[in-house]
Every structure is written in structure tokens, then in C-alpha cells.
N, CA and C atoms of all chains as a GROMACS GRO file, in nm:
protein
  600
    1MET      N    1   0.085  -0.120   0.000
    1MET     CA    2   0.000   0.000   0.000
    1MET      C    3   0.089   0.125   0.000
    2PRO      N    4   0.078   0.209  -0.104
    2PRO     CA    5   0.163   0.329  -0.108
    2PRO      C    6   0.131   0.425   0.007
    3LYS      N    7   0.236   0.497   0.048
    3LYS     CA    8   0.215   0.593   0.156
    3LYS      C    9   0.181   0.728   0.095
    4MET      N   10   0.095   0.801   0.162
    4MET     CA   11   0.048   0.928   0.107
    4MET      C   12   0.081   1.041   0.203
    5ASN      N   13   0.131   1.148   0.149
    5ASN     CA   14   0.157   1.265   0.231
    5ASN      C   15   0.073   1.381   0.181
    6LEU      N   16  -0.016   1.427   0.263
    6LEU     CA   17  -0.103   1.538   0.223
    6LEU      C   18  -0.087   1.652   0.320
    7SER      N   19  -0.111   1.773   0.270
    7SER     CA   20  -0.111   1.888   0.361
    7SER      C   21  -0.244   1.888   0.439
    8HIS      N   22  -0.251   1.972   0.541
    8HIS     CA   23  -0.376   1.987   0.617
    8HIS      C   24  -0.491   2.020   0.522
    9PHE      N   25  -0.464   2.115   0.433
    9PHE     CA   26  -0.570   2.164   0.346
    9PHE      C   27  -0.618   2.054   0.252
   10GLU      N   28  -0.524   1.981   0.193
   10GLU     CA   29  -0.562   1.874   0.099
   10GLU      C   30  -0.642   1.765   0.170
   11ALA      N   31  -0.596   1.725   0.290
   11ALA     CA   32  -0.666   1.618   0.363
   11ALA      C   33  -0.807   1.663   0.401
   12ALA      N   34  -0.817   1.788   0.450
   12ALA     CA   35  -0.949   1.838   0.492
   12ALA      C   36  -1.041   1.854   0.371
   13LEU      N   37  -0.984   1.891   0.257
   13LEU     CA   38  -1.064   1.907   0.134
   13LEU      C   39  -1.120   1.771   0.090
   14LEU      N   40  -1.037   1.667   0.094
   14LEU     CA   41  -1.085   1.534   0.057
   14LEU      C   42  -1.191   1.485   0.155
   15PHE      N   43  -1.167   1.512   0.283
   15PHE     CA   44  -1.266   1.474   0.384
   15PHE      C   45  -1.399   1.542   0.355
   16ALA      N   46  -1.393   1.672   0.325
   16ALA     CA   47  -1.515   1.748   0.295
   16ALA      C   48  -1.586   1.692   0.172
   17LEU      N   49  -1.508   1.658   0.071
   17LEU     CA   50  -1.566   1.608  -0.054
   17LEU      C   51  -1.645   1.479  -0.031
   18PHE      N   52  -1.581   1.380   0.031
   18PHE     CA   53  -1.648   1.251   0.047
   18PHE      C   54  -1.764   1.259   0.148
   19SER      N   55  -1.744   1.338   0.254
   19SER     CA   56  -1.854   1.354   0.351
   19SER      C   57  -1.974   1.420   0.285
   20SER      N   58  -1.949   1.520   0.200
   20SER     CA   59  -2.059   1.591   0.134
   20SER      C   60  -2.136   1.499   0.040
   21VAL      N   61  -2.061   1.413  -0.030
   21VAL     CA   62  -2.128   1.318  -0.121
   21VAL      C   63  -2.223   1.229  -0.041
   22VAL      N   64  -2.173   1.174   0.071
   22VAL     CA   65  -2.258   1.085   0.151
   22VAL      C   66  -2.377   1.160   0.208
   23LEU      N   67  -2.352   1.278   0.264
   23LEU     CA   68  -2.463   1.355   0.323
   23LEU      C   69  -2.566   1.391   0.217
   24GLY      N   70  -2.519   1.425   0.098
   24GLY     CA   71  -2.612   1.459  -0.010
   24GLY      C   72  -2.695   1.339  -0.052
   25VAL      N   73  -2.630   1.223  -0.062
   25VAL     CA   74  -2.700   1.104  -0.112
   25VAL      C   75  -2.808   1.056  -0.014
   26ILE      N   76  -2.779   1.064   0.116
   26ILE     CA   77  -2.872   1.000   0.211
   26ILE      C   78  -2.982   1.091   0.263
   27THR      N   79  -2.970   1.223   0.242
   27THR     CA   80  -3.067   1.308   0.312
   27THR      C   81  -3.191   1.343   0.232
   28LYS      N   82  -3.176   1.385   0.109
   28LYS     CA   83  -3.291   1.443   0.038
   28LYS      C   84  -3.365   1.339  -0.046
   29ARG      N   85  -3.474   1.383  -0.107
   29ARG     CA   86  -3.563   1.288  -0.174
   29ARG      C   87  -3.546   1.284  -0.326
   30THR      N   88  -3.510   1.395  -0.388
   30THR     CA   89  -3.491   1.392  -0.533
   30THR      C   90  -3.344   1.415  -0.566
   31ASP      N   91  -3.306   1.376  -0.688
   31ASP     CA   92  -3.164   1.388  -0.726
   31ASP      C   93  -3.116   1.532  -0.727
   32SER      N   94  -3.202   1.624  -0.774
   32SER     CA   95  -3.157   1.763  -0.780
   32SER      C   96  -3.141   1.819  -0.638
   33GLU      N   97  -3.231   1.780  -0.546
   33GLU     CA   98  -3.217   1.824  -0.407
   33GLU      C   99  -3.090   1.767  -0.345
   34ARG      N  100  -3.061   1.642  -0.379
   34ARG     CA  101  -2.940   1.578  -0.326
   34ARG      C  102  -2.814   1.650  -0.374
   35LEU      N  103  -2.814   1.683  -0.504
   35LEU     CA  104  -2.699   1.752  -0.561
   35LEU      C  105  -2.679   1.888  -0.494
   36ARG      N  106  -2.790   1.961  -0.480
   36ARG     CA  107  -2.780   2.094  -0.419
   36ARG      C  108  -2.735   2.085  -0.273
   37TYR      N  109  -2.790   1.987  -0.199
   37TYR     CA  110  -2.753   1.972  -0.058
   37TYR      C  111  -2.607   1.931  -0.044
   38GLY      N  112  -2.562   1.840  -0.132
   38GLY     CA  113  -2.422   1.798  -0.129
   38GLY      C  114  -2.329   1.915  -0.156
   39LEU      N  115  -2.363   1.996  -0.256
   39LEU     CA  116  -2.280   2.113  -0.288
   39LEU      C  117  -2.280   2.213  -0.173
   40ARG      N  118  -2.399   2.230  -0.111
   40ARG     CA  119  -2.409   2.326   0.001
   40ARG      C  120  -2.323   2.278   0.119
   41CYS      N  121  -2.329   2.146   0.147
   41CYS     CA  122  -2.247   2.091   0.256
   41CYS      C  123  -2.099   2.114   0.227
   42PHE      N  124  -2.059   2.089   0.101
   42PHE     CA  125  -1.919   2.107   0.065
   42PHE      C  126  -1.876   2.252   0.084
   43LEU      N  127  -1.965   2.343   0.045
   43LEU     CA  128  -1.937   2.486   0.061
   43LEU      C  129  -1.922   2.522   0.209
   44TYR      N  130  -2.013   2.469   0.293
   44TYR     CA  131  -2.005   2.495   0.437
   44TYR      C  132  -1.874   2.440   0.495
   45PHE      N  133  -1.836   2.321   0.451
   45PHE     CA  134  -1.708   2.264   0.497
   45PHE      C  135  -1.594   2.358   0.461
   46LEU      N  136  -1.596   2.408   0.336
   46LEU     CA  137  -1.488   2.497   0.289
   46LEU      C  138  -1.483   2.625   0.371
   47VAL      N  139  -1.602   2.684   0.393
   47VAL     CA  140  -1.608   2.809   0.470
   47VAL      C  141  -1.554   2.786   0.611
   48ALA      N  142  -1.596   2.674   0.672
   48ALA     CA  143  -1.548   2.644   0.809
   48ALA      C  144  -1.398   2.618   0.809
   49LEU      N  145  -1.350   2.548   0.708
   49LEU     CA  146  -1.207   2.515   0.699
   49LEU      C  147  -1.123   2.642   0.688
   50ILE      N  148  -1.162   2.730   0.595
   50ILE     CA  149  -1.083   2.851   0.573
   50ILE      C  150  -1.102   2.948   0.690
   51GLY      N  151  -1.225   2.958   0.739
   51GLY     CA  152  -1.253   3.047   0.853
   51GLY      C  153  -1.176   3.006   0.977
   52LEU      N  154  -1.181   2.878   1.010
   52LEU     CA  155  -1.111   2.830   1.130
   52LEU      C  156  -0.960   2.840   1.110
   53GLY      N  157  -0.915   2.821   0.987
   53GLY     CA  158  -0.772   2.835   0.957
   53GLY      C  159  -0.724   2.976   0.987
   54TRP      N  160  -0.799   3.075   0.940
   54TRP     CA  161  -0.762   3.214   0.968
   54TRP      C  162  -0.772   3.246   1.117
   55LEU      N  163  -0.876   3.191   1.181
   55LEU     CA  164  -0.894   3.214   1.325
   55LEU      C  165  -0.772   3.163   1.403
   56MET      N  166  -0.725   3.044   1.366
   56MET     CA  167  -0.608   2.988   1.435
   56MET      C  168  -0.482   3.069   1.401
   57HIS      N  169  -0.477   3.118   1.275
   57HIS     CA  170  -0.362   3.200   1.235
   57HIS      C  171  -0.354   3.325   1.323
   58PHE      N  172  -0.466   3.394   1.339
   58PHE     CA  173  -0.466   3.517   1.421
   58PHE      C  174  -0.454   3.483   1.570
   59GLY      N  175  -0.511   3.368   1.610
   59GLY     CA  176  -0.502   3.327   1.750
   59GLY      C  177  -0.360   3.301   1.794
   60HIS      N  178  -0.278   3.250   1.701
   60HIS     CA  179  -0.138   3.224   1.735
   60HIS      C  180  -0.054   3.350   1.733
   61GLY      N  181  -0.105   3.457   1.672
   61GLY     CA  182  -0.033   3.584   1.670
   61GLY      C  183   0.080   3.588   1.569
   62MET      N  184  -6.533   0.613   2.136
   62MET     CA  185  -6.480   0.707   2.036
   62MET      C  186  -6.361   0.642   1.964
   63PRO      N  187  -6.370   0.631   1.831
   63PRO     CA  188  -6.260   0.564   1.760
   63PRO      C  189  -6.133   0.648   1.762
   64SER      N  190  -6.023   0.582   1.781
   64SER     CA  191  -5.896   0.657   1.780
   64SER      C  192  -5.822   0.627   1.650
   65ASN      N  193  -5.765   0.731   1.594
   65ASN     CA  194  -5.689   0.712   1.472
   65ASN      C  195  -5.550   0.657   1.505
   66PRO      N  196  -5.507   0.555   1.434
   66PRO     CA  197  -5.372   0.505   1.462
   66PRO      C  198  -5.267   0.607   1.420
   67THR      N  199  -5.171   0.628   1.505
   67THR     CA  200  -5.062   0.721   1.474
   67THR      C  201  -4.940   0.641   1.433
   68LYS      N  202  -4.837   0.714   1.387
   68LYS     CA  203  -4.713   0.646   1.346
   68LYS      C  204  -4.651   0.570   1.462
   69ALA      N  205  -4.667   0.627   1.585
   69ALA     CA  206  -4.607   0.562   1.702
   69ALA      C  207  -4.677   0.430   1.732
   70ASP      N  208  -4.810   0.422   1.698
   70ASP     CA  209  -4.884   0.300   1.726
   70ASP      C  210  -4.860   0.193   1.621
   71ALA      N  211  -4.808   0.232   1.506
   71ALA     CA  212  -4.789   0.135   1.396
   71ALA      C  213  -4.693   0.026   1.440
   72PRO      N  214  -4.724  -0.099   1.402
   72PRO     CA  215  -4.634  -0.207   1.443
   72PRO      C  216  -4.496  -0.191   1.380
   73ALA      N  217  -4.395  -0.230   1.456
   73ALA     CA  218  -4.257  -0.220   1.405
   73ALA      C  219  -4.240  -0.315   1.287
   74PRO      N  220  -4.173  -0.271   1.180
   74PRO     CA  221  -4.154  -0.360   1.067
   74PRO      C  222  -4.072  -0.483   1.107
   75SER      N  223  -4.104  -0.594   1.046
   75SER     CA  224  -4.034  -0.718   1.084
   75SER      C  225  -3.888  -0.711   1.040
   76ALA      N  226  -3.805  -0.775   1.122
   76ALA     CA  227  -3.660  -0.771   1.095
   76ALA      C  228  -3.626  -0.835   0.961
   77GLY      N  229  -3.708  -0.933   0.920
   77GLY     CA  230  -3.682  -1.000   0.793
   77GLY      C  231  -3.689  -0.906   0.675
   78LYS      N  232  -3.760  -0.794   0.695
   78LYS     CA  233  -3.778  -0.699   0.587
   78LYS      C  234  -3.653  -0.611   0.566
   79TRP      N  235  -3.590  -0.575   0.677
   79TRP     CA  236  -3.479  -0.481   0.665
   79TRP      C  237  -3.341  -0.539   0.702
   80ALA      N  238  -3.340  -0.643   0.785
   80ALA     CA  239  -3.211  -0.692   0.836
   80ALA      C  240  -3.114  -0.737   0.725
   81PRO      N  241  -3.159  -0.813   0.625
   81PRO     CA  242  -3.060  -0.855   0.523
   81PRO      C  243  -2.993  -0.737   0.453
   82ALA      N  244  -3.074  -0.635   0.420
   82ALA     CA  245  -3.018  -0.519   0.349
   82ALA      C  246  -2.923  -0.441   0.440
   83VAL      N  247  -2.962  -0.426   0.568
   83VAL     CA  248  -2.876  -0.350   0.661
   83VAL      C  249  -2.746  -0.425   0.688
   84ILE      N  250  -2.756  -0.556   0.704
   84ILE     CA  251  -2.633  -0.635   0.730
   84ILE      C  252  -2.541  -0.632   0.607
   85LEU      N  253  -2.603  -0.646   0.489
   85LEU     CA  254  -2.521  -0.637   0.366
   85LEU      C  255  -2.459  -0.498   0.353
   86GLY      N  256  -2.537  -0.395   0.390
   86GLY     CA  257  -2.485  -0.258   0.386
   86GLY      C  258  -2.369  -0.237   0.482
   87TRP      N  259  -2.372  -0.308   0.595
   87TRP     CA  260  -2.260  -0.298   0.688
   87TRP      C  261  -2.137  -0.368   0.631
   88LEU      N  262  -2.157  -0.491   0.583
   88LEU     CA  263  -2.042  -0.569   0.534
   88LEU      C  264  -1.981  -0.507   0.409
   89VAL      N  265  -2.066  -0.469   0.314
   89VAL     CA  266  -2.018  -0.410   0.188
   89VAL      C  267  -2.080  -0.271   0.176
   90PRO      N  268  -2.003  -0.166   0.201
   90PRO     CA  269  -2.062  -0.031   0.193
   90PRO      C  270  -2.134  -0.009   0.059
   91GLY      N  271  -2.259   0.034   0.066
   91GLY     CA  272  -2.339   0.054  -0.055
   91GLY      C  273  -2.414  -0.072  -0.098
   92GLY      N  274  -2.379  -0.186  -0.041
   92GLY     CA  275  -2.440  -0.312  -0.082
   92GLY      C  276  -2.589  -0.319  -0.054
   93GLY      N  277  -2.631  -0.260   0.057
   93GLY     CA  278  -2.773  -0.259   0.091
   93GLY      C  279  -2.855  -0.184  -0.013
   94HIS      N  280  -2.799  -0.074  -0.064
   94HIS     CA  281  -2.868   0.002  -0.167
   94HIS      C  282  -2.878  -0.078  -0.297
   95PHE      N  283  -2.772  -0.151  -0.329
   95PHE     CA  284  -2.778  -0.236  -0.449
   95PHE      C  285  -2.886  -0.342  -0.432
   96LEU      N  286  -2.893  -0.401  -0.312
   96LEU     CA  287  -2.993  -0.505  -0.286
   96LEU      C  288  -3.135  -0.449  -0.300
   97LEU      N  289  -3.152  -0.323  -0.260
   97LEU     CA  290  -3.285  -0.260  -0.268
   97LEU      C  291  -3.307  -0.189  -0.401
   98LYS      N  292  -3.221  -0.219  -0.497
   98LYS     CA  293  -3.235  -0.166  -0.635
   98LYS      C  294  -3.221  -0.014  -0.641
   99ARG      N  295  -3.123   0.038  -0.567
   99ARG     CA  296  -3.084   0.180  -0.577
   99ARG      C  297  -2.937   0.184  -0.617
  100PRO      N  298  -2.905   0.141  -0.740
  100PRO     CA  299  -2.763   0.124  -0.775
  100PRO      C  300  -2.685   0.255  -0.781
  101GLY      N  301  -2.749   0.363  -0.824
  101GLY     CA  302  -2.678   0.491  -0.834
  101GLY      C  303  -2.633   0.540  -0.699
  102ARG      N  304  -2.726   0.540  -0.603
  102ARG     CA  305  -2.691   0.585  -0.468
  102ARG      C  306  -2.593   0.489  -0.403
  103GLY      N  307  -2.614   0.359  -0.429
  103GLY     CA  308  -2.522   0.259  -0.375
  103GLY      C  309  -2.381   0.279  -0.425
  104ALA      N  310  -2.368   0.310  -0.554
  104ALA     CA  311  -2.234   0.328  -0.612
  104ALA      C  312  -2.166   0.450  -0.552
  105LEU      N  313  -2.242   0.560  -0.535
  105LEU     CA  314  -2.182   0.681  -0.477
  105LEU      C  315  -2.138   0.657  -0.333
  106LEU      N  316  -2.225   0.590  -0.254
  106LEU     CA  317  -2.190   0.563  -0.114
  106LEU      C  318  -2.071   0.468  -0.107
  107SER      N  319  -2.076   0.366  -0.190
  107SER     CA  320  -1.968   0.268  -0.191
  107SER      C  321  -1.834   0.335  -0.224
  108ALA      N  322  -1.835   0.418  -0.329
  108ALA     CA  323  -1.711   0.485  -0.371
  108ALA      C  324  -1.660   0.579  -0.262
  109SER      N  325  -1.752   0.653  -0.200
  109SER     CA  326  -1.709   0.749  -0.097
  109SER      C  327  -1.648   0.679   0.024
  110VAL      N  328  -1.718   0.575   0.073
  110VAL     CA  329  -1.667   0.504   0.192
  110VAL      C  330  -1.536   0.434   0.158
  111LEU      N  331  -1.530   0.372   0.041
  111LEU     CA  332  -1.408   0.302   0.001
  111LEU      C  333  -1.291   0.399  -0.013
  112CYS      N  334  -1.314   0.513  -0.078
  112CYS     CA  335  -1.206   0.611  -0.095
  112CYS      C  336  -1.158   0.663   0.040
  113MET      N  337  -1.253   0.693   0.130
  113MET     CA  338  -1.212   0.743   0.262
  113MET      C  339  -1.129   0.638   0.335
  114PHE      N  340  -1.173   0.514   0.329
  114PHE     CA  341  -1.102   0.407   0.399
  114PHE      C  342  -0.962   0.388   0.340
  115LEU      N  343  -0.954   0.383   0.206
  115LEU     CA  344  -0.822   0.363   0.142
  115LEU      C  345  -0.729   0.481   0.168
  116LEU      N  346  -0.784   0.603   0.166
  116LEU     CA  347  -0.700   0.719   0.198
  116LEU      C  348  -0.650   0.710   0.342
  117GLY      N  349  -0.736   0.664   0.431
  117GLY     CA  350  -0.695   0.645   0.571
  117GLY      C  351  -0.581   0.546   0.582
  118LEU      N  352  -0.590   0.436   0.507
  118LEU     CA  353  -0.482   0.336   0.509
  118LEU      C  354  -0.354   0.394   0.450
  119MET      N  355  -0.368   0.469   0.338
  119MET     CA  356  -0.249   0.524   0.272
  119MET      C  357  -0.183   0.633   0.357
  120MET      N  358  -0.262   0.697   0.442
  120MET     CA  359  -0.204   0.796   0.533
  120MET      C  360  -0.154   0.730   0.661
  121ARG      N  361  -0.162   0.596   0.664
  121ARG     CA  362  -0.114   0.517   0.778
  121ARG      C  363  -0.184   0.556   0.908
  122GLY      N  364  -0.316   0.568   0.898
  122GLY     CA  365  -0.395   0.596   1.019
  122GLY      C  366  -0.397   0.475   1.110
  123ALA      N  367  -0.420   0.500   1.238
  123ALA     CA  368  -0.424   0.390   1.335
  123ALA      C  369  -0.566   0.341   1.353
  124MET      N  370  -0.581   0.210   1.373
  124MET     CA  371  -0.711   0.153   1.408
  124MET      C  372  -0.723   0.157   1.560
  125PHE      N  373  -0.840   0.195   1.609
  125PHE     CA  374  -0.862   0.200   1.754
  125PHE      C  375  -0.880   0.059   1.810
  126GLN      N  376  -0.823   0.036   1.927
  126GLN     CA  377  -0.850  -0.086   2.002
  126GLN      C  378  -0.933  -0.046   2.123
  127PRO      N  379  -1.039  -0.125   2.155
  127PRO     CA  380  -1.123  -0.084   2.268
  127PRO      C  381  -1.047  -0.084   2.399
  128GLN      N  382  -1.051   0.029   2.468
  128GLN     CA  383  -0.984   0.041   2.598
  128GLN      C  384  -1.081   0.106   2.694
  129THR      N  385  -1.075   0.067   2.818
  129THR     CA  386  -1.159   0.134   2.918
  129THR      C  387  -1.068   0.197   3.022
  130GLY      N  388  -1.123   0.292   3.093
  130GLY     CA  389  -1.048   0.364   3.195
  130GLY      C  390  -1.137   0.477   3.241
  131ASP      N  391  -1.087   0.600   3.234
  131ASP     CA  392  -1.176   0.711   3.266
  131ASP      C  393  -1.276   0.729   3.151
  132ILE      N  394  -1.377   0.810   3.176
  132ILE     CA  395  -1.489   0.818   3.081
  132ILE      C  396  -1.444   0.864   2.943
  133LEU      N  397  -1.350   0.959   2.939
  133LEU     CA  398  -1.304   1.012   2.811
  133LEU      C  399  -1.229   0.905   2.732
  134THR      N  400  -1.143   0.831   2.800
  134THR     CA  401  -1.069   0.722   2.734
  134THR      C  402  -1.166   0.620   2.677
  135THR      N  403  -1.266   0.584   2.758
  135THR     CA  404  -1.363   0.484   2.714
  135THR      C  405  -1.438   0.533   2.591
  136ILE      N  406  -1.484   0.658   2.595
  136ILE     CA  407  -1.561   0.712   2.481
  136ILE      C  408  -1.475   0.714   2.356
  137ILE      N  409  -1.353   0.763   2.369
  137ILE     CA  410  -1.266   0.778   2.250
  137ILE      C  411  -1.229   0.642   2.192
  138TYR      N  412  -1.183   0.552   2.278
  138TYR     CA  413  -1.130   0.426   2.224
  138TYR      C  414  -1.240   0.326   2.186
  139VAL      N  415  -1.343   0.314   2.270
  139VAL     CA  416  -1.452   0.222   2.234
  139VAL      C  417  -1.531   0.280   2.116
  140GLY      N  418  -1.557   0.412   2.121
  140GLY     CA  419  -1.627   0.477   2.010
  140GLY      C  420  -1.547   0.469   1.881
  141GLY      N  421  -1.416   0.491   1.890
  141GLY     CA  422  -1.330   0.482   1.772
  141GLY      C  423  -1.327   0.341   1.715
  142PHE      N  424  -1.323   0.243   1.805
  142PHE     CA  425  -1.324   0.103   1.761
  142PHE      C  426  -1.455   0.071   1.688
  143LEU      N  427  -1.568   0.116   1.746
  143LEU     CA  428  -1.697   0.090   1.680
  143LEU      C  429  -1.704   0.162   1.545
  144GLY      N  430  -1.647   0.283   1.538
  144GLY     CA  431  -1.643   0.356   1.412
  144GLY      C  432  -1.562   0.281   1.307
  145ASP      N  433  -1.446   0.229   1.349
  145ASP     CA  434  -1.364   0.149   1.256
  145ASP      C  435  -1.439   0.024   1.211
  146LEU      N  436  -1.502  -0.042   1.307
  146LEU     CA  437  -1.573  -0.168   1.280
  146LEU      C  438  -1.690  -0.148   1.184
  147ALA      N  439  -1.747  -0.027   1.185
  147ALA     CA  440  -1.864   0.000   1.101
  147ALA      C  441  -1.831  -0.003   0.952
  148SER      N  442  -1.703  -0.003   0.917
  148SER     CA  443  -1.667  -0.014   0.775
  148SER      C  444  -1.688  -0.155   0.721
  149GLY      N  445  -1.719  -0.249   0.809
  149GLY     CA  446  -1.752  -0.385   0.766
  149GLY      C  447  -1.633  -0.462   0.714
  150LEU      N  448  -1.649  -0.520   0.596
  150LEU     CA  449  -1.542  -0.606   0.541
  150LEU      C  450  -1.412  -0.530   0.519
  151LEU      N  451  -1.421  -0.401   0.491
  151LEU     CA  452  -1.298  -0.324   0.470
  151LEU      C  453  -1.211  -0.331   0.596
  152TYR      N  454  -1.274  -0.309   0.712
  152TYR     CA  455  -1.201  -0.316   0.839
  152TYR      C  456  -1.153  -0.458   0.866
  153LEU      N  457  -1.246  -0.554   0.848
  153LEU     CA  458  -1.211  -0.693   0.880
  153LEU      C  459  -1.096  -0.742   0.791
  154LEU      N  460  -1.103  -0.709   0.661
  154LEU     CA  461  -0.996  -0.751   0.570
  154LEU      C  462  -0.863  -0.686   0.606
  155ALA      N  463  -0.867  -0.555   0.631
  155ALA     CA  464  -0.743  -0.484   0.665
  155ALA      C  465  -0.679  -0.544   0.790
  156THR      N  466  -0.764  -0.575   0.890
  156THR     CA  467  -0.711  -0.632   1.014
  156THR      C  468  -0.658  -0.773   0.990
  157TRP      N  469  -0.737  -0.854   0.916
  157TRP     CA  470  -0.693  -0.992   0.891
  157TRP      C  471  -0.568  -0.997   0.806
  158LEU      N  472  -0.550  -0.898   0.718
  158LEU     CA  473  -0.430  -0.898   0.634
  158LEU      C  474  -0.309  -0.836   0.706
  159GLY      N  475  -0.328  -0.805   0.833
  159GLY     CA  476  -0.214  -0.764   0.915
  159GLY      C  477  -0.189  -0.616   0.928
  160TYR      N  478  -0.287  -0.533   0.889
  160TYR     CA  479  -0.266  -0.388   0.906
  160TYR      C  480  -0.272  -0.354   1.054
  161ALA      N  481  -0.162  -0.307   1.108
  161ALA     CA  482  -0.158  -0.273   1.251
  161ALA      C  483  -0.064  -0.155   1.268
  162GLN      N  484  -0.110  -0.040   1.226
  162GLN     CA  485  -0.028   0.081   1.235
  162GLN      C  486  -0.033   0.136   1.377
  163PRO      N  487   0.084   0.153   1.440
  163PRO     CA  488   0.081   0.214   1.573
  163PRO      C  489   0.043   0.362   1.563
  164ASP      N  490  -0.011   0.413   1.672
  164ASP     CA  491  -0.053   0.554   1.675
  164ASP      C  492   0.071   0.641   1.695
  165VAL      N  493   0.114   0.708   1.590
  165VAL     CA  494   0.234   0.792   1.599
  165VAL      C  495   0.198   0.938   1.576
  166ALA      N  496   0.287   1.027   1.618
  166ALA     CA  497   0.260   1.170   1.606
  166ALA      C  498   0.275   1.213   1.460
  167GLY      N  499   0.202   1.314   1.422
  167GLY     CA  500   0.212   1.366   1.285
  167GLY      C  501   0.073   1.390   1.228
  168HIS      N  502   0.061   1.501   1.155
  168HIS     CA  503  -0.074   1.536   1.111
  168HIS      C  504  -0.129   1.441   1.006
  169VAL      N  505  -0.041   1.381   0.924
  169VAL     CA  506  -0.090   1.289   0.820
  169VAL      C  507  -0.146   1.162   0.885
  170HIS      N  508  -0.073   1.105   0.982
  170HIS     CA  509  -0.123   0.988   1.054
  170HIS      C  510  -0.254   1.020   1.123
  171ASP      N  511  -0.259   1.138   1.180
  171ASP     CA  512  -0.378   1.179   1.255
  171ASP      C  513  -0.499   1.190   1.162
  172TYR      N  514  -0.479   1.252   1.046
  172TYR     CA  515  -0.588   1.258   0.947
  172TYR      C  516  -0.626   1.118   0.902
  173GLY      N  517  -0.527   1.031   0.886
  173GLY     CA  518  -0.555   0.893   0.844
  173GLY      C  519  -0.645   0.823   0.943
  174THR      N  520  -0.616   0.840   1.072
  174THR     CA  521  -0.700   0.779   1.176
  174THR      C  522  -0.843   0.831   1.167
  175LYS      N  523  -0.855   0.960   1.144
  175LYS     CA  524  -0.990   1.020   1.134
  175LYS      C  525  -1.062   0.973   1.008
  176PHE      N  526  -0.988   0.958   0.899
  176PHE     CA  527  -1.050   0.909   0.776
  176PHE      C  528  -1.104   0.767   0.795
  177LEU      N  529  -1.027   0.683   0.867
  177LEU     CA  530  -1.072   0.545   0.888
  177LEU      C  531  -1.201   0.542   0.970
  178VAL      N  532  -1.206   0.623   1.076
  178VAL     CA  533  -1.327   0.626   1.159
  178VAL      C  534  -1.443   0.688   1.081
  179ALA      N  535  -1.414   0.796   1.009
  179ALA     CA  536  -1.521   0.865   0.936
  179ALA      C  537  -1.580   0.776   0.827
  180ALA      N  538  -1.497   0.692   0.766
  180ALA     CA  539  -1.549   0.598   0.665
  180ALA      C  540  -1.655   0.508   0.730
  181GLY      N  541  -1.626   0.460   0.850
  181GLY     CA  542  -1.724   0.376   0.921
  181GLY      C  543  -1.849   0.454   0.958
  182LEU      N  544  -1.832   0.578   1.002
  182LEU     CA  545  -1.949   0.658   1.041
  182LEU      C  546  -2.036   0.690   0.920
  183MET      N  547  -1.972   0.714   0.806
  183MET     CA  548  -2.050   0.738   0.683
  183MET      C  549  -2.127   0.610   0.646
  184ASN      N  550  -2.066   0.497   0.672
  184ASN     CA  551  -2.136   0.371   0.642
  184ASN      C  552  -2.254   0.351   0.738
  185VAL      N  553  -2.242   0.400   0.861
  185VAL     CA  554  -2.357   0.393   0.954
  185VAL      C  555  -2.472   0.476   0.897
  186LEU      N  556  -2.442   0.595   0.845
  186LEU     CA  557  -2.546   0.679   0.784
  186LEU      C  558  -2.610   0.607   0.666
  187ALA      N  559  -2.526   0.540   0.587
  187ALA     CA  560  -2.579   0.465   0.472
  187ALA      C  561  -2.669   0.352   0.519
  188MET      N  562  -2.632   0.286   0.632
  188MET     CA  563  -2.714   0.177   0.685
  188MET      C  564  -2.849   0.228   0.734
  189VAL      N  565  -2.848   0.346   0.795
  189VAL     CA  566  -2.975   0.407   0.840
  189VAL      C  567  -3.064   0.435   0.719
  190ASP      N  568  -3.002   0.485   0.612
  190ASP     CA  569  -3.076   0.512   0.488
  190ASP      C  570  -3.135   0.383   0.432
  191VAL      N  571  -3.057   0.277   0.434
  191VAL     CA  572  -3.106   0.146   0.386
  191VAL      C  573  -3.224   0.101   0.471
  192TYR      N  574  -3.214   0.118   0.602
  192TYR     CA  575  -3.324   0.078   0.692
  192TYR      C  576  -3.451   0.155   0.656
  193GLU      N  577  -3.437   0.285   0.635
  193GLU     CA  578  -3.554   0.368   0.603
  193GLU      C  579  -3.615   0.329   0.468
  194ILE      N  580  -3.530   0.296   0.372
  194ILE     CA  581  -3.584   0.253   0.241
  194ILE      C  582  -3.654   0.118   0.256
  195ALA      N  583  -3.589   0.025   0.329
  195ALA     CA  584  -3.645  -0.110   0.340
  195ALA      C  585  -3.777  -0.111   0.415
  196THR      N  586  -3.795  -0.019   0.510
  196THR     CA  587  -3.918  -0.018   0.589
  196THR      C  588  -4.022   0.078   0.528
  197GLY      N  589  -3.991   0.138   0.415
  197GLY     CA  590  -4.089   0.221   0.346
  197GLY      C  591  -4.100   0.362   0.400
  198LYS      N  592  -4.008   0.403   0.489
  198LYS     CA  593  -4.014   0.540   0.541
  198LYS      C  594  -3.960   0.638   0.438
  199LYS      N  595  -3.886   0.586   0.344
  199LYS     CA  596  -3.824   0.668   0.240
  199LYS      C  597  -3.835   0.593   0.108
  200ASP      N  598  -3.844   0.667  -0.003
  200ASP     CA  599  -3.855   0.595  -0.130
  200ASP      C  600  -3.718   0.564  -0.188
   0.00000   0.00000   0.00000
């Protein structure tokens, strides 16, 4: 099994992508609703990721 | 005075109706959806859980072993073990084939451990979805 080295951002981005797909697939009733919900979840993950990143950056001074 | 039956009064669906699909969904992520003739959703769930699990292995994440002690230790280690176990055959195969990564410091290993647990938790969500489809709560 090859070893993988990812940055924080890359790992969190992949986590957000796969989690959003699952959340989109299992929650809504129609395909278009699922797609929209999955995209919205991914966007929220991104906003939280970048927002918390900046928060920690300023928190560390 | 006649009373209208509510959802709470409805008899619980028999296990024979949902158990095979849920068990298959646990063992093979997405398998329950395939059994219930939802191949598109099954394929997406299967690919997502499989990719998360494989990424976790490639990042050399650690598998949790159940440990008890103080409440926090118990929650983290038993919960983590159950999360790992929820990946079904992926976890069982990895363990049987000798994957035993020690828990070492480093952000990549740490993400790997989280990916392995999250793959199992996503499979739990998929199993709940299978249960709802099999019992007619969802189409």
C-alpha cells in the first residue's frame, strides 16, 4: 500500500468532498435536491475550513 | 370514540424486511442500496466510503483498540473502535491482512486515523438510509 503525504488543506478538502457526497445522497428525496444539498455541505465545509484556519492563524499571533 | 392510529402506534416492521439489506450494507458499503435496487446511490456511497477508507490506510492511520479507563478514554477508544468496525469487510480484511499501524505523532497519521473512523461513520449513515428505504419510510 503506497504511503500518502497530504497537507492539512488537501486532507481536509478530501474529507469534505467525500462527507458531502454521503450527506447529499442520504438526506434528500430527489436527485436535484441531493446535488444541491451535497454542494451546500461542501461549501459549508470549505467556509469552516478557511474560517477556522484564519482564526487559528490570528489566535497564534 | 374511535382513535386514529398514529405512526407511534404502527407495528414495528419485521426484521426479515430490513435486516438482510442493513447487514449487507454494513459488510459491503453501498451493498444494501444495491440489494434494494438503488444502484446509483449505492455506487456513490460505496465509492465514498471506500475512498475514505483507502485514503486512511495510505495515510497510515491507526485503528482503535477498545480500551476502558476514565470516561473520556472509554468514549474515545470504544467509540473509535466501533467507528472502525462500522466499515464492515474493509475493516475486517485490513485487520486480517495484518494492518496494525501504531498511533504515531504527525498530522498525516492523525488525518488517516480520522478518515478510517469517518469511513465507518459514513457507512452507519448509509445503513440508516437502507433501513428507512427497506421499511418504506423513504422511497
